[in-house]
DOMIMAR-815504 format. One record per residue: residue in three letters; x, y, z of N, C-alpha, C in turn; residue number from 1. Coordinates in pm, whole numbers, padded with zeros to 5 digits, always signed. Layout:
<atoms>
ala,X,Y,Z,X,Y,Z,X,Y,Z,NUM
...
</atoms>
This chain:
<atoms>
met,+06045,+02085,-03703,+06020,+02150,-03831,+05892,+02232,-03819,1
ala,+05890,+02342,-03891,+05775,+02432,-03895,+05733,+02449,-04041,2
val,+05624,+02520,-04064,+05579,+02550,-04200,+05538,+02696,-04209,3
ile,+05536,+02746,-04332,+05485,+02880,-04360,+05391,+02869,-04478,4
leu,+05284,+02946,-04475,+05190,+02951,-04587,+05231,+03064,-04680,5
leu,+05249,+03030,-04808,+05292,+03128,-04907,+05206,+03117,-05032,6
lys,+05201,+03225,-05108,+05139,+03218,-05240,+05226,+03129,-05328,7
ser,+05163,+03054,-05415,+05236,+02961,-05500,+05319,+03033,-05604,8
lys,+05439,+02979,-05629,+05524,+03030,-05736,+05502,+02950,-05863,9
thr,+05442,+02831,-05851,+05428,+02743,-05967,+05288,+02741,-06026,10
leu,+05187,+02769,-05945,+05049,+02770,-05996,+05018,+02904,-06061,11
pro,+04942,+02903,-06170,+04904,+03030,-06234,+04815,+03113,-06139,12
asp,+04824,+03244,-06150,+04747,+03334,-06063,+04598,+03305,-06066,13
asp,+04543,+03275,-06184,+04398,+03253,-06193,+04355,+03123,-06126,14
phe,+04448,+03035,-06094,+04415,+02912,-06024,+04422,+02931,-05873,15
gln,+04488,+03036,-05828,+04507,+03058,-05685,+04387,+03124,-05617,16
lys,+04295,+03175,-05697,+04172,+03235,-05642,+04053,+03169,-05710,17
ile,+03965,+03115,-05629,+03847,+03046,-05682,+03723,+03122,-05637,18
lys,+03642,+03164,-05733,+03516,+03231,-05701,+03412,+03127,-05664,19
cys,+03343,+03151,-05555,+03238,+03062,-05508,+03119,+03150,-05469,20
gly,+03033,+03177,-05567,+02925,+03273,-05544,+02982,+03410,-05523,21
lys,+02947,+03474,-05411,+03000,+03606,-05378,+03137,+03599,-05312,22
asp,+03176,+03481,-05271,+03301,+03463,-05197,+03417,+03426,-05290,23
thr,+03537,+03453,-05242,+03658,+03412,-05312,+03741,+03327,-05217,24
ile,+03784,+03211,-05264,+03869,+03123,-05186,+04010,+03138,-05241,25
glu,+04105,+03173,-05154,+04244,+03188,-05196,+04322,+03064,-05153,26
leu,+04401,+03010,-05246,+04481,+02892,-05219,+04625,+02932,-05189,27
tyr,+04683,+02869,-05089,+04823,+02892,-05052,+04896,+02759,-05050,28
thr,+05026,+02764,-05056,+05105,+02643,-05046,+05169,+02637,-04908,29
ile,+05194,+02517,-04863,+05261,+02495,-04735,+05408,+02468,-04766,30
thr,+05495,+02550,-04710,+05639,+02533,-04730,+05702,+02495,-04598,31
pro,+05760,+02376,-04589,+05828,+02337,-04465,+05950,+02425,-04439,32
leu,+05974,+02455,-04312,+06089,+02536,-04273,+06176,+02460,-04175,33
phe,+06306,+02477,-04188,+06399,+02428,-04088,+06396,+02524,-03969,34
leu,+06440,+02479,-03853,+06440,+02562,-03732,+06514,+02693,-03754,35
glu,+06629,+02689,-03821,+06706,+02811,-03846,+06628,+02909,-03934,36
glu,+06552,+02857,-04029,+06470,+02943,-04116,+06355,+03005,-04038,37
leu,+06295,+02928,-03948,+06188,+02982,-03863,+06242,+03094,-03775,38
asn,+06357,+03072,-03714,+06417,+03176,-03631,+06454,+03299,-03712,39
tyr,+06504,+03279,-03834,+06535,+03391,-03923,+06409,+03470,-03954,40
lys,+06300,+03400,-03982,+06172,+03467,-04010,+06126,+03549,-03890,41
lys,+06138,+03493,-03771,+06097,+03564,-03649,+06178,+03691,-03630,42
asn,+06308,+03683,-03660,+06398,+03797,-03637,+06400,+03900,-03750,43
asn,+06372,+03854,-03874,+06388,+03941,-03991,+06262,+03961,-04073,44
gly,+06159,+03883,-04045,+06034,+03896,-04118,+06021,+03796,-04231,45
ala,+05898,+03769,-04267,+05867,+03671,-04372,+05920,+03715,-04508,46
asn,+05914,+03845,-04538,+05961,+03892,-04668,+06110,+03865,-04687,47
gln,+06190,+03887,-04583,+06334,+03861,-04593,+06361,+03712,-04613,48
leu,+06285,+03627,-04543,+06300,+03483,-04562,+06262,+03443,-04703,49
met,+06153,+03500,-04755,+06110,+03468,-04891,+06218,+03507,-04992,50
glu,+06286,+03618,-04968,+06395,+03658,-05058,+06507,+03555,-05058,51
leu,+06542,+03504,-04940,+06645,+03401,-04931,+06602,+03274,-05004,52
leu,+06478,+03233,-04984,+06426,+03114,-05052,+06431,+03134,-05203,53
asp,+06391,+03253,-05249,+06395,+03283,-05393,+06538,+03279,-05447,54
glu,+06631,+03342,-05374,+06771,+03346,-05418,+06830,+03206,-05435,55
glu,+06785,+03113,-05351,+06836,+02976,-05356,+06754,+02887,-05449,56
gly,+06652,+02945,-05512,+06571,+02869,-05606,+06479,+02768,-05541,57
ile,+06441,+02791,-05415,+06351,+02701,-05345,+06209,+02728,-05395,58
ser,+06144,+02625,-05448,+06009,+02643,-05502,+05907,+02596,-05399,59
asp,+05781,+02604,-05436,+05675,+02560,-05345,+05643,+02411,-05362,60
ile,+05719,+02343,-05443,+05706,+02197,-05452,+05792,+02139,-05341,61
ile,+05730,+02063,-05252,+05799,+02013,-05134,+05911,+01918,-05175,62
asn,+06030,+01947,-05124,+06148,+01865,-05146,+06213,+01845,-05010,63
leu,+06197,+01727,-04953,+06250,+01701,-04819,+06402,+01702,-04814,64
gln,+06467,+01703,-04929,+06613,+01705,-04935,+06668,+01845,-04967,65
arg,+06582,+01946,-04963,+06626,+02079,-05005,+06726,+02139,-04906,66
lys,+06796,+02240,-04955,+06896,+02311,-04875,+06828,+02394,-04767,67
asn,+06891,+02401,-04651,+06851,+02492,-04543,+06916,+02626,-04574,68
val,+06837,+02726,-04613,+06893,+02854,-04659,+06950,+02939,-04546,69
cys,+06926,+02902,-04421,+06974,+02981,-04307,+07077,+02906,-04222,70
lys,+07115,+02788,-04262,+07205,+02708,-04179,+07340,+02777,-04157,71
glu,+07388,+02848,-04257,+07521,+02909,-04247,+07517,+03058,-04213,72
leu,+07400,+03110,-04176,+07389,+03253,-04141,+07419,+03276,-03995,73
</atoms>
């Protein structure tokens, strides 16, 4: 299994960036990927994979039982 770092779909935008003095800390979510999804990302790019995840309603809340969006491609 692999992971990809993505901007959160569930956290509000103002929570994803934290000002710390002059610096800004950006928060990302870790999304686990199946091997087929990782290979799809390598061949088609992260944006195409994100579209597939969105189409299938995959959120950034980790669900170990979620559907593999590339298994049948």
